[in-house]
N, C-alpha and C positions, 0 to 999 in steps of 0.2 A: 581338728576341724574346727574352725569359727561357723558361727552361725550364718554368717554372711555367705561363706563358702559353700555351706550346706544349701542355703537356699539358692545359690547360683546353679549348683547341681542339680536340684529339684526342677528349677524353671527351664533347665536343658533338656529335661527328658521329653519324650514323645511317645503318645501312646497311639496303637493300632487300632483304629475301628474297622468296619468291613470294608469301608471306601476312602478312608483317608487318615494320615497320620495327624495327631493334634497335640499341642503343648498343655500344661495345666492352665495356662491362661486363656488359650483358645477354648477348652473346656468350660472355664467359668463364664466366658462372654456369651456362650449360648444357652445358658441356663435361663428358664423362664422368669420373667419379672412379673409384677401384679398387672402390669397392662396385658399380659397375655394369659394370666391364670385368672383373673376375675371374669372375663366373658364366660368361660366354662362355668365358672361358679354360678353365675346368672343364669344360664342354660339349664343347670342341674338343679336350681332351686326352683325354676319354673315347674320342672318335671316333678320334683318332690311335692309341691303343693297339688298339682293335678292328680298325682299317683294316690295321695292321702284322700283327696276329695272324691275319688273313684273307689274308695276302699282297697286299693291294691298297696297293702302294707309292706310285703317284702320289697316292692319296689321304692316305696318312700323310705324304708330302711336304708337301702342300698344306696340311694341318692344322699340319703343324709350323712353317711359314713363316708362317700365320695367327696362330699363337699367339705366336711371336717378335716379330710386327709389334704385336700387342695389348700385350705387355710393354713394348715400346719405347714405345709411345703413352702406357701407364701411368706409366712413367718421366718422360716428357717433362710430362705433365698434371699429376703428383704430385711436385714436385721434393724433397719430404723424403723418398721412397723412391726417389728416382733411383739413388743408389749401389747400394742393396741390389738392386734390379730388374736393374741392368746387371750388377751380381757375378753374380747368379743365370743370368742369360741367357748370360754369356760361360763361367762355370765349370760349370754344372750342366744348363742346357739345352743347350748346343752340342754335347755327346757324342752326342746322339740323331741328328745330321744325318750322321754316318758310318755308324752303323749301317742308317740309312734308305737312303743311296745304296748302300751293300752289300747290301742287302735280306737282312740277317742279323737274323732275329728274336731269337735267342737273346742276341745283344750288345745289340739293341734292348731287349729284356725288361729285362736288367740295367741299362743306363743310364736306362731309364725309371723302374723303381722307385727308383734312387738320387736322380733328379731330384723325384720326389714326396717322398721322405724330407727332402731340402733344402728343399724348398718349404714344407713343414709346419714345419722347423726355422726359417726365415725368420719364420714367423707367430710362433712363441714369442719369437724375437729382437725382434720388432716390438711386443712384449706384446698379442699376440692369439691366446694359446694356445686360445681357443674354437674357431679356424678350423682344421680338420683336414681336408683333400681326402682322399678315397679312390675308388678305382677302383671303379665299380659291378661288379657279379658277372657283368653280361651286357651285350652291346652294346647301343647305343642303338638304340631302335625307329624313329626317323624317317629311318635311311638303310639301304639295303641296301650294306653294306661290301664285299661279295664283288667281287673282282676281275672287270672286265667283259673282253670280248674285245678283242684286241689292233686297232690303229689300221689302216684299210684306206686 
């Protein structure tokens, strides 16, 4: 079987989900792009900051990891942005982790603002200067970010 024949057979396959049969090409088309992923990153970044500010370090750690995973997903799904996203995660996002582990808000805040400045610099680099994320002035209204009691 030639590569072309194999590719044709694979493209002809369909996979049944709970409601619909889809081809490989259909599945690829419904994968999220950065326009879908980045708003969730922004919302989680907002929660990350205010959780850390409130001293809710478990929530901060959770949001940090979720954001990192979403950036990794974005890098995987959009190869043209892979190098920039991976570099950002390694150089500009990773420093937040140590301050979260140390429960050091002063260090966290410095690293956080640096990471936001760098994210906005990446938008400029990628010819999207109209995208400029900023931290809202107040905590998100959908979660109580105050730390809860200790585990029993």
